[in-house]
N, C-alpha and C positions, 0 to 999 in steps of 0.2 A: 246718576253714578252707579256703574255695575261692579261686579266682586273683581275685578281686576282693577278698577279704577279706584277701587276702595283701597285696595293692596298699596297702592303707590303715593297714599297721603303720608308724609313725614309722621312718624310716632306712632302708623298704626297697630293695636295690638291685636284686634280681631274684631268681625262684623257685630253686630249686637245680637244676632240671630233671631229667629223668627217670632218668636214669641215677645221678645224686647219690642219687636218693631211695632206692635200692637200701643206700646207707651211713646215712642220717639215719633210715631205718626201723630197721634191725639195731640203731644205736647206741640210740635210743628203748627197745626190746627188751631193753639189754642183751646183743646178740647178737654185735657186735664194738665192741669199746672204744677200741682205739687200736694204731697201727703205733708203732714207735720203730726209730731210727737212732742208733745210740751212735757218736761219734768218740773215739779216744783222741789228744788233743792234749797237745803239749807245746813249751815253751817255755825260753831259758837262763835263768836268774838274772839275765846281763848285760842282759836286755831292757831298755827304756826305758818301764817301765810305771808312771809316775807319780814315777820316780827313785828307786824303795823294793824292798825284795826281801819286803814282808811279804804276808799272803794279801789284804790290802785293794785293793792295787795290782792284781792280777789280777782280783780282783771288779769293780772299774771298766773294766778292759780288757773284759772279757765282756758287760757291762750298756752299755756304749756301742757295741760291735758289735753286739749284738743289736737295739738300737734301728736302727742302719742297715740291718740286714738286714731286719727289719718294714717300715722304710720303703719298702724296694725290693719288697716281695712284697706284692700285693692281697690275697692268699686268706690272708694271717696277720694280716689288719688288720679282720677283718669277724666278726659273731657268726650266731648261725642261732635263727631263731624257728619254732616250730610242727611241731617232728620227728615228732609223733606224729599232725599233720594229714596232710590228702590234699595240701596244697600249702606243703610249709614255705620259708622263704626266708632269703637272706642278707640281715644288716643292717649298716649304716655304724655302728661303733664311735668315739663321740667322742673315747676316750682308751682308753688301754692302762696300767694300773697294773704294771710288770715286777716288781715285786714278789711280783705273784698270780701269776706265770707261771714265774718263777725258782725253784728249790729248791737249796739246798746242803747236801752232805751229805759228811762227813769222816770218813776210814778213819782209825782211829789203831794199826794192827796192822803188822807187820814181815813179813808173809809174804804172799808173791805169790800163791800157791793160794787164800790166804784175802780177798785181795781181788778175786780173780775172784769168787767166791763172792758176797762181800757187793755186787760190783756186779750178777750175775746176780739176787739176791735183789732188789734197788731198782728193777729192770728189771720183774721178774716182778709186782711189788707196783703197779706204775704200769700194767701191764696189766689189774689188775683193777677199776681207776677209770674211773667215767665221768665224762664233762664236764658240769659244773653252771653255773648262770647264765651259760647261751648266749647269753641277751640282752643282757650286758652286759660278757662276757669272750669271749676268743676260743678256738677249739677246739683248742688246743695249748698246750705247757709247755715248758720245758728243766730237766733235773734234773743237776746240775754233782758229779760227785763227784772229791774229792781224796784222792789217798793222801798220808798224812803222811811215810812213810819206808818204801819198798819196796827190800830189797838187790838186786835185779832191773836198779832204773833206774839211769840214769848219774848220777854225780853232776853238781850245778850246773844241773839241769834239773827245771822244774816240771812236773809231769803233771797233767792234770786227764782225765776221761772225761764227755763232756757228752750225755747223752741227749736226741735231741729228739723228744717223743712227740706225736702227732698225730690227728686226728678222720679218718679215710677219706674222708670228703666233702670235705676240703679239700686232700688230696693223695695222690700213690702214694710209691713206694718211691724212685724216680727225682727227684720233688720233694725227700726228703729229703736224697738225696746233694747236691742242689742246695743246699738250706740248709746243711748243711755247708761244702760249697764257698766261698759267698757268706759263711758266718760267718767262715771262716779268712781269708778277703780283709779282712773288715772288721778282722778283729784283726791283720790286718798292713798296716794304714794306710788301705787302699783306699776311696774315698768312691764311692756313686753318683753319675750327672749331677746328679739332683735334687738339691734343698736340704736342708741338714744337717737331721738330724732334730729337733723341736721336744722336747728330754728335759730335764725338771727335776725333781729329786727323785725320779727313776725312774717320773714320769709322764710317757708318750710322747702329745702332742696331736695327735690324725688331725684337720687341718683341712678336709682335703679327701675327698671320699668316694671310696672305694676304684673303681679300674676293672676290675670282674673279668673274665678272661675267659670267653668262652660257656660254654654247658655244653658236654657231651663231645657229645651229639648233634648239636651244633651247628657242632662244629668238624671231625668226624670225618663224612664220608657212608656210614652205617650203612644202605645200602641192602637192603631184603628184598623178595624175590620171593616171588610166587605158589606158586610150585613149592616153597619152601623154607619157607614158612608150612604150606602144606598138609602136608608131611612132618613136620614137626614136630608139627603137631598130630594125624596119625594115627599117629606113635611114641607121644605121649602116651596115647592111645586105648588102642592096643595093649599097652602096658606094665601098664594097668589091667583089661582085660578077657580078655586073652590066657589060655588054659590054661598051667599052671604049665609042662608037659613041652614045650610049645614055645617057650618062652622060655629064654632065654643064662643061664647060672649067675650069680649076683651076683656082684660083687668083693667080698674081706674088707673091711669098713669096722668090726671090732670091734664095741661096742654100739650100740644104736639112739640117736638124738636124743634131749638131754635136757638140761633147763637146770634142774637140781636146786643146780648148782654152776657158776660161771663164773671158776673158780680157775684161772690160766696155771700149768703149769710148762717152764721152759726147761732144757735141754743145748746146750754148746757144744763145737764141735771146730775147734781153730786148723788152719791150713795154711799152712806158708812160704813164700814167695815161690818158691823154686827148685823146689818140687815142683809150684807151679802153672804154672810155664813148662815143665816137661816135659810135665805133663798135657794143656795145650792144643796143644803140639807133637804127642802122640800122636792126639788128638784129630782133629786136623786131618790126619795120614797116613790115619786109618781113616775119614775122612769124617763126623765128627758133632762135636759141641761138648761144653763140660763140663756143662752143664745134663742134658742127656740122659744122659750119662755117671753122674751123682749118681743120677739115677732107676736107671739100672742097677745100681748099687751098694747103694743102698736095697732092689731087688728082692732082690738077693743075699743080704743081711744077713734080711729078713723070709721068704725061701723057708725059709733054713736055722733059724731061730728059730721059727716058726710050723709048727703041724700042717699037713698037707694038708686035712683037715676041721674048720674052715670055710674056711680060708685056700685055695683051690684056683684064685683068679685075685684078681688087683690093678687097679685102676685110679687111672693117675697123673695127677695134673691139673697144667698148666703155666701159670702166669699170664703173659700176651702184653702189651708196650705196644704202644698206637696212637698214640703220638707220631710214627711216622713215615709214617703218613696223614692227620696234621692238614692243615688249609687252610694256605696258606703265610702267612696271616698273624698264626699262632700261633706264639710263638718256643718252638720245644720244647726249645732248649738252656737255657733260662734262666726258664720259667715253673713255678712249683708249681700244681698243679694234677691232677687225678685222671683219667688216661686209660688205662684196662685193661680189657682182656677176660682169657677163658682158655681153655683146651682140654684134654679129657679124652684119655687113651690107653688101651686095654685090654690087659692082660697076660693073656689069657686062659686057660683049663684047659688046653688042650694046650702051650701056651708054659710055663707054669709048670710042668707036669709033667714037661716033657722038661728045664727048667731045673733040676728038684729031681732027676731021673735023671743029671743029666750027671757023668761022673766028675769027681773031683778035678784032673784035668789038664786038663781040658775047662771048668771053672766059669769060669775066666776069660774065656774065648773067647765063652761066651754074656751074659757082662758086656757086652761090646763088642757083640754082636749084638743084644743088647737096646738100646741106646745108639745104634746105628745105625737100626735100626729105628723106635723113636720121635724119632730125628731127623727120619728122612724125612717119618715124618707131621707132624710139627712144621711144618717148612718147606712141605709141602704145604696145613697149614691157613693159613699168613700170606701165602702166595702168592694165596689166593683173599679175604683181610681186602682191605676191611671189609666189603665186601659178605657178605651172608647170615651175618650172626654174632648170637648170642644177645643181645647190647649190644642191639641194633637191636628185640629184642621188649621189651624193660624198659618203654617206653612202653604197653604195651597191660595192664599189671599197674594195676588200680585200686585194689585195697585191700591194700598193704603188711603189715598187720597179721597180717591172717587167712592170708596168702600165706606167711608166717612160721611162724607157731602150727599150721599144720596140718601142719607137718612133725615134730611133736613126737611121738616114740614110733616113727619111721619109719627105716628104714635109710638112712644116709647115700649119696652117688654115688660117690663118691671115697674112695680107701685112704689117699691122700697127695696133699700140694702141693708142689711144688716152685720157689719162686719168687726167682729170680736178679735182683739190682739193678742189676749192672754193677759198674763199679769206680771209684773217684775217681782221675782221671789223675795221673800222676808230678807233673808241672809244677803242677797244683792244690792237690794233697797239701803239697808243699813237704819240705824235709828239715832235718835238725838234725846232718847230717854236715859235716864239715870245717868250712870259716870260718863257713858258715851258726850254726854250734853257738855263734859269739858275737855273729852280729849283730841280735840279739834279734827274730828271727824266729819266728815259728810253725809249726809242722807237723803234719800228721794221720799218726798211725803205724800206726791200725787203725780200721775200721769192724765193727759188730755191729748187724746187720738182726735185729729180731722182730716177730713177731705175737702179739698175746695169744689165749685160747681162743676158738674159734670154732664153737660147740656146730650152727649149720647148715652148717657147713662139713667140710672134708675131716677124715677122722680124726685126722691131726696134720699139722703145716707144717713145711717145711724152708724156711728163709732163708738166701740166698748172698750176700754182698756180700762187694769186696774194695777194696786199695789197690794200684793198680799198682807195682810193684815192691817192693812191702812184703809182704803177707800175704792170705789169705784166709781169712773166718770163715764158719762155717757153723751154724747154731741150729737147734734142733730145739725146737718147742713144741707143747702139747696140754690139750686140756682134763681137769683133774682128775676122776680116777673112770672115765673113759672109757677109758684104758688101763692096764696094769700098767705101772709105774715101772719095772720088772726090763726089759722089752721096750724100752723107750727109752733105759735107759743100755746094754744091748746093743747096740743099734741104733749109738748114739755113738761106743761103743767100736769097733765094726767098721769104721765111716768113720774114726775117727781114726787104727786100727793099718793098716788097707790103705793110705790115703794115705800115711802115714810111709814104708810098706814100699815106697810107689812113688817115693817121692821118693829111696831108697836105691837100688833095682834097678830100678827101669824095668818093675816087675810089682808086680801088687796081693799076692801071696803068697795067692792062695785056695785054692792047693794045698795048703797047710798046713794049712787048718782042721779 
């Protein structure tokens, strides 16, 4: 389908744009299925939800709040047509049946750990699904998980874990945080300035066509210089034609790209607020931030758990939000959209070798050194943005299907990716402490951010998100069969142990390995 044909599709709003084709093409081939942000919501039984304490009142509240949020955000009110074509488009949906985009799951057990396993299993299953009927349905859904009774929960409080799953072509991780913030506001009675949503028996009528934000490339000035373009082309040619003895060692990326399975595996690390506050303070003192520090800890774990051959170097990828570079007419705090690039940093053979040789008493300082080095490199990249960035080259790709399929059987570029979605502010998250526990107001106690299997992406993904004043969650995800589960279990155990130890003593305790 070309541009002219795309415009003839009934209800067409606009082409998705060159940057979004990156994600529509991946989804069409099953290579990137969805992103999920799960919020743990809580409200007291004394709430005014239809004057009742049964599940139906809670469901009614969530349905009405969801309708309000959908009415606020244009990207939630569109379908996608022609994902496999040269010019996919966003189309106007006349209505959304909320029963088709909502799923309720109840946990009948009593154990908190069992509930966490139930929740992760549910999210894993969603990551394995593709979006269907996008010409008639939106590319998102929510899954509401409701524990019947878990001993660790306070009495008189209703708890829900609401997972917002979405197609990457309509939003990014920050968009998902915005979604949960606005859903919480709607649950607490806030109403947007526009007219109330036209909701009748779960059918949300969308009378007016969504006014979508412009494509990324029209919002962010992605200027590409001829020098950058020539250097990019020469580097590609060199990587293919240069003799192996002159090339740098490839970083560890486990097995080559495969599309035999798209099953996702997840592991979760929970970090309490007290530990996070201490970590952030120490990061500032050492001139770095939390994301580079997590990269350093991941490096420490893998360097210890993998043999030097073939794991003699690692490449760490960090997604970067482009919202700060958006045009003034783009509302970066309140708009659901996908505005992301990424940057890779190589822990080369020399550094990794030095890391492995470090004495037990010196290993912790090596973690901080890695964090500082990566942090400086990342700040340098951000200082150059948005000029001369890879996102500015996406418009040059004429055949995305060929682009992706020709990577099958080849090594990946990055060992891992660490994506930090930031934190939901304390005022936005609310609280059920003190008098608020009897006020009938909802609060968000925790967020969990996860990505599905990415066969053409990094070997594994690390997703980070927090709720200010409450906790931070770190999720590990990887494509089934690409990695040994014992390695990822070990990484999750290392991160949990080291972060817990830091919360107790101000040290990761690496010397005790």
